[in-house]
N, C-alpha and C positions, 0 to 999 in steps of 0.2 A: 363195531359194536362196543359200546362203552359199558364198563363194569363198575358198579358202585359198591364200594366197600363200607359197610356200616359196622360200627362197633357198639356193642352193648356195654354200658358202663354202670357198674354197681359200686357205690361209695361205701367201702367197708370201715372207714374211719370212725363213724359213730359207734358201731358195734365193737370195734377195738377199744375205744375209750370206755365203753360200758364194762367190758370184760377186764381190761388192764388197769383202769383208773387213769387219771390225767398224767401222773408221774410215769407210770409204766408205758403209756402211749408215747410220751416225749422220748423215753428211753429207746423205744423201737424206731422212732424217726431218726434219732442220733445213730443207731446201729446201721440204718439204711444209708445215712450220710457217710459213715466210715467205710461202708462197702464200695461206694462210688468215688470216694475222694482220692486224690493223688497223695500218697503217704508222705512224700517229701515236702509238699507245699501245704498240706492240711486243708486243701480246698478241692472242690469239684471243678476240674478244668475241662476244657474242650477235649483234650487228649485222654484224660481219665474217663470221661463219659463215653467217648468213642470206643475205647478199649473195653470197658465194661459192657457196653451194648454188644460188641462182638463176642465177648466171652459168654454172654447170656443168649447168644444166637439171634439177636435182633438186627435186622437190616435197616439201619436208620441213616438217612442222607445227612451230609455235613451241614446243610442249611437248616435242617430240622434240629440237629444238635445245638447249633449256634442259637437258634430261636429259643430252645429250652433254657439255655443259660441266660439269654437276655431277659427272659420272662421273670427270672428270680434275682437277677443281679442288681441289687439296690445301690451299691456303692460305685458301680461303673468300672470295676477292675477286670471284668471279663470272666470271672469265676464265681462260684458260690461258696460262701462260708457256711458253717453249720447253722447259724441263725437265719441266713437268707434261705437256706434249704428248708428249714422248718416253717418259716413264714410262707414260702411258696407252696408247701404241701397243704397248709391250712387254706390258703387262697384257692387252691385247685379242688378242694373238697366242697361239692355243692351243698351237702347237708350241713356241714359246719358253717359255711358262709351264709346260709339261709337266715340264720338268726343273729348274724353279726351286725353290729351297728353300722349304719351307712356313714362313710367318711367322704366329704366332698373331694373330688379329684381335681388335680391341677390340669389346666389345658395343656395338651401336647406332652403329657408325661410319658416318657419312654418305658416306664415300668409296666404300663398297662397295654402296650401294643408291641407287636413284633413285626417289623418290616426289615427283612434281611435281604440284601442284594449282594450277590457274588459275581 
């Protein structure tokens, strides 16, 4: 018997922006980044993301963590800077991206796909 797990997703970012204002919202994103980052490196690394998922009681597979990092890693260093994290959060918000201008994508750009093989 196959069990399908469906998640309902509600995008709270627009209501957060309405309540906090743009500057307050960015401040909250930065606080989220600091929560997840490796304090010695100032980046969200695989290890810091794995540790924080554990501390939050989330059971996330290593390949899923690697995929999360790859999705937002714009400079290819294997980690997320604060700017990369904020960009990723905006990109992952359906409501914020709905009105965003369309940018032509480059063919085979690894930023927009995640194929992880271990």
